[in-house]
KOLBAGU-109851 format. One record per atom (N, C-alpha, C): residue number from 0; residue in three letters; atom name; x, z, y. Coordinates in pm, whole numbers. Each point is the difference from the previous one (the first is absolute). Layout:
N
PT  drenmi  loba  vogu       u       w       v
PT     NUM   ALA    CA       X       Z       Y
...
END
This chain:
199
PT  drenmi  loba  vogu       u       w       v
PT       0   MET     N    -479    2201   -2438
PT       0   MET    CA     108     -56     -53
PT       0   MET     C     -53    -150     -44
PT       1   SER     N      62    -107      24
PT       1   SER    CA     -40    -127     -31
PT       1   SER     C      81     -54    -118
PT       2   VAL     N     -68     -90     -93
PT       2   VAL    CA      79     -55    -102
PT       2   VAL     C      -1    -148      38
PT       3   GLN     N     127     -59       7
PT       3   GLN    CA      16    -136      38
PT       3   GLN     C      39     -73    -102
PT       4   PRO     N     -35    -146     -10
PT       4   PRO    CA      32     -74    -121
PT       4   PRO     C     154     -19     -13
PT       5   PRO     N      55     -26    -128
PT       5   PRO    CA     131       4      -9
PT       5   PRO     C      70    -122      70
PT       6   ARG     N     -85    -113      12
PT       6   ARG    CA      69    -119      79
PT       6   ARG     C      20      30     137
PT       7   LEU     N     -73      95      54
PT       7   LEU    CA       2      34     152
PT       7   LEU     C     152      41      22
PT       8   ALA     N      63      72     -79
PT       8   ALA    CA     128      53      18
PT       8   ALA     C     101    -126      14
PT       9   LEU     N     -19    -106     -98
PT       9   LEU    CA      83    -114      27
PT       9   LEU     C     -21     -87     121
PT      10   ALA     N    -142      -6      30
PT      10   ALA    CA     -36     -70     137
PT      10   ALA     C      64      63     105
PT      11   LEU     N      -4     136      15
PT      11   LEU    CA      62      70     109
PT      11   LEU     C     142     -23      19
PT      12   VAL     N      72      -3    -124
PT      12   VAL    CA     148     -28       9
PT      12   VAL     C      26    -146      52
PT      13   ALA     N     -85     -92     -48
PT      13   ALA    CA      12    -145      43
PT      13   ALA     C     -25     -19     153
PT      14   ALA     N     -82      87      55
PT      14   ALA    CA     -46     -10     136
PT      14   ALA     C     118      20      82
PT      15   ALA     N      84      94     -39
PT      15   ALA    CA     116      34      84
PT      15   ALA     C      99    -125      13
PT      16   MET     N     -11     -89    -108
PT      16   MET    CA      87    -123      -5
PT      16   MET     C     -49    -119      70
PT      17   LEU     N    -135       9      24
PT      17   LEU    CA     -66    -122      63
PT      17   LEU     C       8       8     146
PT      18   THR     N       9    -123      71
PT      18   THR    CA      -4      -6     144
PT      18   THR     C    -136      28      57
PT      19   GLY     N     -10      81      88
PT      19   GLY    CA    -132      40      64
PT      19   GLY     C      16     104      99
PT      20   PRO     N    -106      29      76
PT      20   PRO    CA      19     109     114
PT      20   PRO     C      -2     123     -78
PT      21   ALA     N      72      94      77
PT      21   ALA    CA       5     135     -55
PT      21   ALA     C    -129      66      64
PT      22   LEU     N     -77      77     -79
PT      22   LEU    CA    -126      53      36
PT      22   LEU     C      22     117     104
PT      23   ALA     N     105      67      -3
PT      23   ALA    CA      24     103      91
PT      23   ALA     C      20     -40     147
PT      24   ASP     N      35    -135      17
PT      24   ASP    CA      42     -52     132
PT      24   ASP     C    -127     -25      83
PT      25   ASP     N    -110     -65     -67
PT      25   ASP    CA    -110     -64      63
PT      25   ASP     C    -123      49     -58
PT      26   ALA     N    -116     -36      62
PT      26   ALA    CA    -129      16     -72
PT      26   ALA     C      -2    -103    -113
PT      27   ALA     N     -60      28    -104
PT      27   ALA    CA     -19     -78    -118
PT      27   ALA     C    -142     -40     -26
PT      28   ALA     N     -10    -117     -57
PT      28   ALA    CA    -150     -55     -31
PT      28   ALA     C      23     -61    -143
PT      29   PHE     N    -105      15     -84
PT      29   PHE    CA      -1     -51    -124
PT      29   PHE     C    -142     -57     -37
PT      30   VAL     N     -11     -92     -79
PT      30   VAL    CA    -125     -66     -54
PT      30   VAL     C       3      11    -151
PT      31   CYS     N    -120      52     -55
PT      31   CYS    CA     -20       1    -138
PT      31   CYS     C    -124     -74     -29
PT      32   VAL     N      10    -106     -89
PT      32   VAL    CA    -113     -79     -26
PT      32   VAL     C     -50      13    -148
PT      33   ALA     N    -131      34      -6
PT      33   ALA    CA     -59       9    -133
PT      33   ALA     C    -124     -89       2
PT      34   GLY     N      19    -125     -44
PT      34   GLY    CA    -112    -102      -7
PT      34   GLY     C     -44     -18     134
PT      35   ASP     N    -132      27      35
PT      35   ASP    CA     -59     -22     127
PT      35   ASP     C       9     118      98
PT      36   ILE     N      83     107     -37
PT      36   ILE    CA      14     111      79
PT      36   ILE     C     142      12      48
PT      37   SER     N      30      19     116
PT      37   SER    CA     124      13      73
PT      37   SER     C      11     141      52
PT      38   TYR     N     112      74     -19
PT      38   TYR    CA      28     129      49
PT      38   TYR     C     119     -22     102
PT      39   SER     N     -21      27     120
PT      39   SER    CA     104      -7      94
PT      39   SER     C      38     145      51
PT      40   PHE     N     123      32     -14
PT      40   PHE    CA      60     127      40
PT      40   PHE     C      93      -8     109
PT      41   ALA     N       0      88      99
PT      41   ALA    CA      89      16     107
PT      41   ALA     C      61     132       9
PT      42   ILE     N     121      13      -1
PT      42   ILE    CA      68     128      16
PT      42   ILE     C      82       8     138
PT      43   ASN     N     -32      88      89
PT      43   ASN    CA      66      14     127
PT      43   ASN     C      96     114       5
PT      44   PRO     N     121     -13      46
PT      44   PRO    CA      99     109       3
PT      44   PRO     C     -46     108      93
PT      45   ALA     N     -86     -23      91
PT      45   ALA    CA     -37      99      89
PT      45   ALA     C    -110      99     -72
PT      46   THR     N     -61     -49    -111
PT      46   THR    CA     -96      75     -61
PT      46   THR     C      25      -8    -162
PT      47   PRO     N     117      49     -39
PT      47   PRO    CA      39     -31    -135
PT      47   PRO     C     -80      78    -107
PT      48   ASP     N     -95      94      48
PT      48   ASP    CA     -87      85     -98
PT      48   ASP     C    -121     -76     -48
PT      49   GLN     N     -24    -129      53
PT      49   GLN    CA    -108     -79     -38
PT      49   GLN     C      21    -141       3
PT      50   ALA     N     -65     -73     -90
PT      50   ALA    CA       6    -152      -7
PT      50   ALA     C    -142     -52      38
PT      51   GLU     N      -8    -101      82
PT      51   GLU    CA    -122     -61      36
PT      51   GLU     C     -38    -110    -107
PT      52   LEU     N    -121       2     -45
PT      52   LEU    CA     -41     -97    -104
PT      52   LEU     C    -125     -74      54
PT      53   ASP     N      10    -123     -25
PT      53   ASP    CA    -109     -96      35
PT      53   ASP     C     -35     -80    -121
PT      54   ILE     N    -122      16     -62
PT      54   ILE    CA     -41     -69    -113
PT      54   ILE     C     -87    -122      41
PT      55   SER     N      38    -125     -31
PT      55   SER    CA     -88    -113      26
PT      55   SER     C     -33     -58    -130
PT      56   VAL     N    -130     -56      -4
PT      56   VAL    CA     -44     -55    -117
PT      56   VAL     C     -49    -151       6
PT      57   GLY     N       8     -76    -103
PT      57   GLY    CA     -58    -140       5
PT      57   GLY     C    -154     -11       0
PT      58   GLU     N     -44    -119       4
PT      58   GLU    CA    -131     -28      -1
PT      58   GLU     C     -83      51    -118
PT      59   MET     N      69      -9    -118
PT      59   MET    CA     -78      36    -120
PT      59   MET     C       6     152     -40
PT      60   VAL     N      60      77     100
PT      60   VAL    CA       6     148     -29
PT      60   VAL     C     -85      73      96
PT      61   ASP     N     -58     108     -48
PT      61   ASP    CA     -94      89      64
PT      61   ASP     C      69      38     139
PT      62   PRO     N     -74     -32     105
PT      62   PRO    CA      77      25     141
PT      62   PRO     C       3     145      18
PT      63   SER     N     -63      83     -60
PT      63   SER    CA      16     143      28
PT      63   SER     C     119      58     -47
PT      64   LEU     N      84     -80     -81
PT      64   LEU    CA     134      56     -37
PT      64   LEU     C      99     -22     103
PT      65   ALA     N     -27     -74     107
PT      65   ALA    CA      92     -18     102
PT      65   ALA     C      -3     120      99
PT      66   ARG     N     113      53      32
PT      66   ARG    CA      13     104      88
PT      66   ARG     C     137      25      50
PT      67   THR     N      17     100     104
PT      67   THR    CA     128      40      44
PT      67   THR     C      14     154     -22
PT      68   ASP     N     111      39     -26
PT      68   ASP    CA      18     153     -28
PT      68   ASP     C     151      30      33
PT      69   SER     N      20     134     -20
PT      69   SER    CA     138      53      11
PT      69   SER     C      37      78    -121
PT      70   LEU     N     110     -22     -63
PT      70   LEU    CA      37      73    -117
PT      70   LEU     C     113      94      41
PT      71   PRO     N     -21     129     -38
PT      71   PRO    CA     107     100      26
PT      71   PRO     C     117     -22     -92
PT      72   GLY     N     114      52      45
PT      72   GLY    CA     119     -15     -84
PT      72   GLY     C     124      26      72
PT      73   TYR     N     121     -68     -44
PT      73   TYR    CA     115      22      68
PT      73   TYR     C      87    -122      -6
PT      74   TRP     N     100       0      98
PT      74   TRP    CA      97    -121       9
PT      74   TRP     C     125      82      35
PT      75   ARG     N      91       1     -94
PT      75   ARG    CA     132      61      18
PT      75   ARG     C     104    -110     -30
PT      76   LYS     N      77     -18     102
PT      76   LYS    CA     103    -103      -6
PT      76   LYS     C     -63    -123     -39
PT      77   GLU     N      27     -61    -116
PT      77   GLU    CA     -48    -118     -47
PT      77   GLU     C    -116      15    -109
PT      78   ASN     N     -28     121     -43
PT      78   ASN    CA     -94      34     -96
PT      78   ASN     C    -138      27      57
PT      79   PHE     N    -102     -43     -47
PT      79   PHE    CA    -138      36      47
PT      79   PHE     C    -110      21    -115
PT      80   PHE     N     -95      77      29
PT      80   PHE    CA    -116      23     -99
PT      80   PHE     C    -112      57      83
PT      81   TYR     N    -110     -72     -36
PT      81   TYR    CA    -134      32      79
PT      81   TYR     C    -110      -8    -127
PT      82   GLU     N     -93      99      27
PT      82   GLU    CA    -109       8     -98
PT      82   GLU     C    -122      48      60
PT      83   LYS     N    -124     -57     -50
PT      83   LYS    CA    -121      50      52
PT      83   LYS     C    -118     -71     -84
PT      84   ASP     N     -94      79     -49
PT      84   ASP    CA    -107     -51     -82
PT      84   ASP     C      38     -94    -108
PT      85   GLY     N      89      33     -75
PT      85   GLY    CA      47     -84    -111
PT      85   GLY     C      91    -111      29
PT      86   LEU     N      30     -34     127
PT      86   LEU    CA      89     -96      26
PT      86   LEU     C     142      66      32
PT      87   ARG     N     102     -56     -71
PT      87   ARG    CA     138      49      20
PT      87   ARG     C      83    -126      47
PT      88   PHE     N      62      21     118
PT      88   PHE    CA      88    -105      57
PT      88   PHE     C     136      54       2
PT      89   PHE     N     106     -58     -60
PT      89   PHE    CA     133      63      -9
PT      89   PHE     C     112    -101     -16
PT      90   GLY     N     115      27      36
PT      90   GLY    CA     111     -88      -9
PT      90   GLY     C     127      40      58
PT      91   LYS     N      93     -90       5
PT      91   LYS    CA     126      22      75
PT      91   LYS     C      49    -128      72
PT      92   ASP     N      43      25     121
PT      92   ASP    CA      47    -123      80
PT      92   ASP     C    -103     -91      11
PT      93   HIS     N      14    -127     -39
PT      93   HIS    CA    -103     -97      22
PT      93   HIS     C     -68     -44    -135
PT      94   VAL     N      -4      92     -98
PT      94   VAL    CA     -68     -16    -132
PT      94   VAL     C    -102     109     -10
PT      95   ALA     N    -124     -51     -18
PT      95   ALA    CA    -114      84       6
PT      95   ALA     C     -90     -21    -121
PT      96   PHE     N     -77     111     -44
PT      96   PHE    CA     -92     -20    -107
PT      96   PHE     C    -136      66      45
PT      97   LEU     N    -115     -45     -58
PT      97   LEU    CA    -121      61      22
PT      97   LEU     C     -66      29    -130
PT      98   GLU     N     -50     124     -24
PT      98   GLU    CA     -82      30    -117
PT      98   GLU     C    -138      33      59
PT      99   ASP     N    -103     -54     -68
PT      99   ASP    CA    -137      30      39
PT      99   ASP     C     -70      75    -117
PT     100   ASN     N      -8     135      14
PT     100   ASN    CA     -80      90     -97
PT     100   ASN     C      72     -16    -139
PT     101   GLY     N     125       8       1
PT     101   GLY    CA      79      -1    -129
PT     101   GLY     C      32    -131     -49
PT     102   SER     N     -36    -116      62
PT     102   SER    CA      21    -127     -48
PT     102   SER     C     152     -23     -14
PT     103   GLU     N      37    -105     -69
PT     103   GLU    CA     149     -47      -5
PT     103   GLU     C      33     -39     132
PT     104   PRO     N     115      50      43
PT     104   PRO    CA      45     -34     143
PT     104   PRO     C      18    -141      20
PT     105   MET     N     -51     -40     117
PT     105   MET    CA      17    -135      57
PT     105   MET     C     116      -5      99
PT     106   VAL     N      66    -117       6
PT     106   VAL    CA     102     -20      91
PT     106   VAL     C     -53     -35     143
PT     107   CYS     N      46      62      95
PT     107   CYS    CA     -37     -30     141
PT     107   CYS     C     115     -66      69
PT     108   LEU     N     -39    -104      75
PT     108   LEU    CA      98     -85      54
PT     108   LEU     C      17      56     148
PT     109   PRO     N     127     -15      65
PT     109   PRO    CA      19      26     136
PT     109   PRO     C     -81     -92      86
PT     110   ASP     N     -71      60      92
PT     110   ASP    CA     -84     -87      88
PT     110   ASP     C      75     -90      86
PT     111   LYS     N     119      33      23
PT     111   LYS    CA      97     -88      82
PT     111   LYS     C      -2    -130     -65
PT     112   GLY     N      28      -7    -132
PT     112   GLY    CA       0    -119     -77
PT     112   GLY     C    -130     -78     -11
PT     113   MET     N    -108      76       2
PT     113   MET    CA    -130     -61       0
PT     113   MET     C     -30     -57     132
PT     114   ASN     N      34      71     109
PT     114   ASN    CA     -34     -68     126
PT     114   ASN     C      92    -114      42
PT     115   ALA     N     128       6     -50
PT     115   ALA    CA      97     -94      30
PT     115   ALA     C     -42    -126     -71
PT     116   MET     N     -39       0    -117
PT     116   MET    CA     -33    -122     -85
PT     116   MET     C    -149     -19     -14
PT     117   GLY     N     -85     104      19
PT     117   GLY    CA    -139     -12     -35
PT     117   GLY     C     -28     -45    -151
PT     118   ASP     N    -139     -44     -14
PT     118   ASP    CA     -32     -50    -140
PT     118   ASP     C      55    -151      11
PT     119   LEU     N      84     -28     -99
PT     119   LEU    CA      53    -125      -8
PT     119   LEU     C     -83     -99     -64
PT     120   ASN     N     -29      15    -132
PT     120   ASN    CA     -80     -86     -82
PT     120   ASN     C      47    -141       2
PT     121   ILE     N     128      -2     -28
PT     121   ILE    CA      82    -132      -1
PT     121   ILE     C      35     -28    -140
PT     122   ALA     N     -34    -124     -33
PT     122   ALA    CA      49     -50    -140
PT     122   ALA     C     147     -18     -17
PT     123   GLY     N      46      25    -104
PT     123   GLY    CA     149      -6     -32
PT     123   GLY     C      35     -10    -152
PT     124   GLN     N     123      31     -21
PT     124   GLN    CA      49       2    -149
PT     124   GLN     C     106     107     -15
PT     125   SER     N      -6      47    -118
PT     125   SER    CA     116      95     -34
PT     125   SER     C     106     -70     -75
PT     126   TRP     N     131      35      30
PT     126   TRP    CA     116     -64     -61
PT     126   TRP     C      15      79    -137
PT     127   GLY     N    -105      77     -48
PT     127   GLY    CA      11      75    -121
PT     127   GLY     C      36     142      36
PT     128   GLY     N     -24      86     -94
PT     128   GLY    CA      48     142      32
PT     128   GLY     C    -121      99     -17
PT     129   LYS     N      39     114      14
PT     129   LYS    CA     -89     127     -30
PT     129   LYS     C    -109      20     109
PT     130   VAL     N    -121      39     -38
PT     130   VAL    CA     -97      47      86
PT     130   VAL     C     -12     152     -14
PT     131   ARG     N       0      74     114
PT     131   ARG    CA      -2     140       4
PT     131   ARG     C    -125      61      64
PT     132   THR     N     -21     133     -33
PT     132   THR    CA    -117      69      60
PT     132   THR     C      16      35     147
PT     133   GLY     N     116     -13      53
PT     133   GLY    CA      30      42     142
PT     133   GLY     C     121     -82      50
PT     134   PRO     N      26      16     130
PT     134   PRO    CA     100     -83      66
PT     134   PRO     C     146      56     -11
PT     135   GLY     N      56     -22    -126
PT     135   GLY    CA     130      58     -33
PT     135   GLY     C      44      -8    -150
PT     136   MET     N     116     -11     -24
PT     136   MET    CA      46     -13    -138
PT     136   MET     C     -16     129     -87
PT     137   THR     N     -33     117      53
PT     137   THR    CA     -18     102     -86
PT     137   THR     C    -148      34     -30
PT     138   PHE     N     -86     -95      46
PT     138   PHE    CA    -143      -1     -44
PT     138   PHE     C     -13     -58    -126
PT     139   ASP     N    -101      45     -77
PT     139   ASP    CA     -25     -55    -134
PT     139   ASP     C     -26    -145       3
PT     140   GLN     N      62     -67    -115
PT     140   GLN    CA     -26    -145      -8
PT     140   GLN     C    -133     -16     -66
PT     141   THR     N     -91     -93      43
PT     141   THR    CA    -118     -27     -53
PT     141   THR     C     -24    -125     -72
PT     142   ASP     N      98     -98      41
PT     142   ASP    CA       4    -143     -53
PT     142   ASP     C     125     -63      32
PT     143   SER     N      12    -113     -53
PT     143   SER    CA     121    -107      27
PT     143   SER     C     -53    -131      19
PT     144   LEU     N      42     -57     105
PT     144   LEU    CA     -44    -141      33
PT     144   LEU     C      99     -99     -35
PT     145   THR     N     -28    -121     -32
PT     145   THR    CA      82    -105     -27
PT     145   THR     C      40     -87     121
PT     146   GLU     N     104     -68      -7
PT     146   GLU    CA      48     -86     105
PT     146   GLU     C    -105     -99      44
PT     147   GLY     N     -38      -9     120
PT     147   GLY    CA     -91     -92      46
PT     147   GLY     C    -150      34     -11
PT     148   GLN     N     -28     124     -46
PT     148   GLN    CA    -134      56     -11
PT     148   GLN     C     -76      19     131
PT     149   PRO     N    -119     -67      13
PT     149   PRO    CA     -61       9     130
PT     149   PRO     C     -40     155      34
PT     150   VAL     N      13      37     109
PT     150   VAL    CA     -43     122      61
PT     150   VAL     C     -62     -11     139
PT     151   LYS     N     -70     105      42
PT     151   LYS    CA     -49       7     129
PT     151   LYS     C      69     126      65
PT     152   LEU     N      73     -27     117
PT     152   LEU    CA      49     110      68
PT     152   LEU     C    -108      67      94
PT     153   LEU     N     -34     127     -39
PT     153   LEU    CA    -107      61      69
PT     153   LEU     C      43      77     130
PT     154   ARG     N     112      69     -13
PT     154   ARG    CA      56      71     122
PT     154   ARG     C     135      44     -25
PT     155   ASN     N      71       9     116
PT     155   ASN    CA     138      56       1
PT     155   ASN     C     -13     152       0
PT     156   SER     N      83      59     -95
PT     156   SER    CA      -3     145     -19
PT     156   SER     C      66      76     118
PT     157   GLY     N      98     -61      65
PT     157   GLY    CA      71      57     105
PT     157   GLY     C     124      64     -55
PT     158   VAL     N      19      -4    -136
PT     158   VAL    CA     126      58     -57
PT     158   VAL     C      94    -114     -28
PT     159   THR     N     126      15      45
PT     159   THR    CA     104    -102     -18
PT     159   THR     C     109      52    -100
PT     160   PHE     N      43     -98     -81
PT     160   PHE    CA     109      25     -93
PT     160   PHE     C      90    -122      -4
PT     161   ASN     N     130      26      16
PT     161   ASN    CA      99    -113       0
PT     161   ASN     C     -43    -123      85
PT     162   GLY     N     -55      27     116
PT     162   GLY    CA     -27    -117      96
PT     162   GLY     C    -138     -50     -19
PT     163   TYR     N     -75      32    -100
PT     163   TYR    CA    -135     -57     -25
PT     163   TYR     C    -103     105     -14
PT     164   ASP     N    -123     -24      41
PT     164   ASP    CA    -107      93      -6
PT     164   ASP     C     -75     -11    -127
PT     165   TRP     N     -60     113     -40
PT     165   TRP    CA     -93      15    -117
PT     165   TRP     C    -141     -48      57
PT     166   PHE     N     -67     -79     -87
PT     166   PHE    CA    -131     -44      26
PT     166   PHE     C    -101      41     -98
PT     167   GLU     N    -116      22      43
PT     167   GLU    CA    -112      20     -91
PT     167   GLU     C     -47    -135     -35
PT     168   ILE     N     -13     -40    -139
PT     168   ILE    CA     -37    -130     -43
PT     168   ILE     C    -127      11     -91
PT     169   GLN     N     -65    -131      -3
PT     169   GLN    CA    -102     -19     -91
PT     169   GLN     C      35    -117     -87
PT     170   TYR     N     -22      20    -141
PT     170   TYR    CA      26    -107     -96
PT     170   TYR     C     -87      20    -117
PT     171   ASP     N     -63    -107     -51
PT     171   ASP    CA     -72      12    -131
PT     171   ASP     C    -107     116      11
PT     172   GLY     N     -53      11     114
PT     172   GLY    CA    -112     104      24
PT     172   GLY     C      50     146       9
PT     173   LYS     N     135      15       3
PT     173   LYS    CA      58     123       3
PT     173   LYS     C      74      29     136
PT     174   THR     N      30     123      36
PT     174   THR    CA      79      29     116
PT     174   THR     C     127      85     -29
PT     175   GLY     N     114      -6      74
PT     175   GLY    CA     103      68     -20
PT     175   GLY     C      92     -12     111
PT     176   PHE     N     132      40      -3
PT     176   PHE    CA     105     -18      98
PT     176   PHE     C     108     -72     -58
PT     177   GLN     N      50     -89      84
PT     177   GLN    CA     125     -70     -46
PT     177   GLN     C     101     -24     118
PT     178   TRP     N     130      -3     -27
PT     178   TRP    CA      95      -8     103
PT     178   TRP     C      10    -136      55
PT     179   GLY     N      -3     -16     141
PT     179   GLY    CA       6    -120      65
PT     179   GLY     C     117     -87     -25
PT     180   GLY     N     110      41     -56
PT     180   GLY    CA     114     -66     -46
PT     180   GLY     C     -33    -103    -115
PT     181   ILE     N    -102      17     -61
PT     181   ILE    CA     -47     -93    -111
PT     181   ILE     C    -134     -58      15
PT     182   LEU     N     -33       3     134
PT     182   LEU    CA    -137     -69      34
PT     182   LEU     C      23    -104     105
PT     183   CYS     N     -77    -114     -13
PT     183   CYS    CA       0     -94     102
PT     183   CYS     C    -144     -38      38
PT     184   THR     N     -20     -75     111
PT     184   THR    CA    -134     -23      43
PT     184   THR     C     -28    -151      -1
PT     185   ASP     N    -114     -43     -28
PT     185   ASP    CA     -35    -154      -8
PT     185   ASP     C       6     -60     131
PT     186   SER     N     -57      65     113
PT     186   SER    CA     -32     -76     117
PT     186   SER     C      65      56     122
PT     187   ALA     N      59     121      -7
PT     187   ALA    CA      53      60     125
PT     187   ALA     C     121      78     -30
PT     188   ASP     N      88      15      97
PT     188   ASP    CA     117      81     -14
PT     188   ASP     C     -31     147      33
PT     189   VAL     N     -19      77     -98
PT     189   VAL    CA     -35     148      20
PT     189   VAL     C     122      84       6
PT     190   ALA     N      27      71     110
PT     190   ALA    CA     120      93       5
PT     190   ALA     C       2     103    -110
PT     191   GLY     N     105      22     -57
PT     191   GLY    CA       0      87    -120
PT     191   GLY     C      -3     -53    -144
PT     192   THR     N     -30    -135      10
PT     192   THR    CA      18     -70    -132
PT     192   THR     C     115     -84      -4
PT     193   PHE     N      33     -51    -123
PT     193   PHE    CA     120     -82      -6
PT     193   PHE     C       0    -126      68
PT     194   SER     N    -109     -72       4
PT     194   SER    CA     -23    -129      77
PT     194   SER     C    -110     -60     -38
PT     195   PRO     N     -49    -116      76
PT     195   PRO    CA    -112     -81     -48
PT     195   PRO     C      33     -59    -128
PT     196   CYS     N     -97     -16     -92
PT     196   CYS    CA      28     -54    -133
PT     196   CYS     C      55    -134      -2
PT     197   SER     N     -27     -85     106
PT     197   SER    CA      34    -133       5
PT     197   SER     C     159     -20      26
PT     198   GLN     N      64     112      46
PT     198   GLN    CA     151     -21      17
PT     198   GLN     C      84      20    -109
END
């Protein structure tokens, strides 16, 4: 029996309202990033009793931590849960979380969004508004930005709400997620944001 954080229930309800692929229709891929360690998960409908895991590490991390593995579990309709050696990967539809040996769950982004946009690292500004722990309005608020505050758009989450995407951003040495409808970019027109800041 698993104990899930209370905010997970809210996130799963929100997932049903967000635009995104239905997990039950196609293979699904997610990326979870923790500093210099990336966890890539792939779920194939032909083998729903396991998720394939690829862990990659940055230059400053012990290379022995990089590995590939399979996690046993299940995929029923849009719900999924996989666990092995202290790693728990779970979610619904296109919202996923990863716990590593009982750590606070981290948000995993659909790999579709990561592949479509890649690492952006584009300078921009916020029109003001809330910064959240994940790509959606049901995720906890961590901060509030003022109009014109400089940000760096790190990556597109692949989650869309009201015609704009949610982006992982960096500001004042912190990271979080903000809705693209209140973000603009300084030098390029980035799909999923409101507009370039100069317009």
